[in-house]
Phi, psi and omega in degrees: 000164178278219184270032182282004179286150179282112180249015177092351178289138179298326186280357182288150177156176185294342181269003181278137181294334181277000173273075182237154175290150176295333179269111181272016179291121181278132178302150185302318185298305179295327179296313179297318180296317180294316180296320179294323184270351184293152182275318182274141176259010177280118178257122178270159178249155176309134182096340176291149173301132177082005180290124175229125178201091186200170173245143178237148180085189180209160178058223181289351179263009181291131176238131175267145183222133171226154178288149178224080184082183186286343187238002185220164174226149171265140176239152179202156175210147176285130182257319182180190180213165177240166183295340179278000179098355178292134175253132181259133182229141172265127180230155178199180183233130177236162177286156176300327178297318178296318178300315178299320178297320179296311181297323180284349181087009180275347177226127180293131181303328181293342180260007189298324181286342176288344179259358189270157173242166177052043182282135180210148169268122181244145171258138179235119180244123175243126177265172185293346181265007176093355178287149182223146178222131176242129180223149179274123178275315182202138173261148179242115182290320181239140180305326181289350177280344181288127178303138181304325181297339181273345184269154175294141005261040180305142181287157178297129188257143170262110179279135179268142175290152176304325181291341179275356185276100183281356178275356181288116183294340178274356180286120182295342181265005181289118182289347182268022181299142180274000000 
């Protein structure tokens, strides 16, 4: 683990940017969602000026970050999954200045989506043959429209398929039929 140990500093906690894993490998689902939603198609390589490719925070407060052009970054976090293997991720776009503020500790990592634009819940489906599909489930015009459960440090959610919803009165298998 990174510096997530309690060393007595008041500012320590899951929302601190310096609470990061030593392994900055971004999980495939949020990485694919961020790359699909990014505005710039310029991909930087490690060592390039402006290259950002890392995870900040720890546990349920982990946020993945990649650069999106010279002035912005894409942020993402895993929100949950469904029984069909789809992983749901919340992604958004922040200014490079906001990213710098997070790293410097001037902006709490838990508040990063309140500073984001182009926020969307995306589904990422990877099949066993290597094919991948990213789709937008819902866009959020205002940061306050994002459900609290989707924001850090919300726990990983198990999304139920519509077919699993036994409360549906049109479901022929619903035992509460009148």
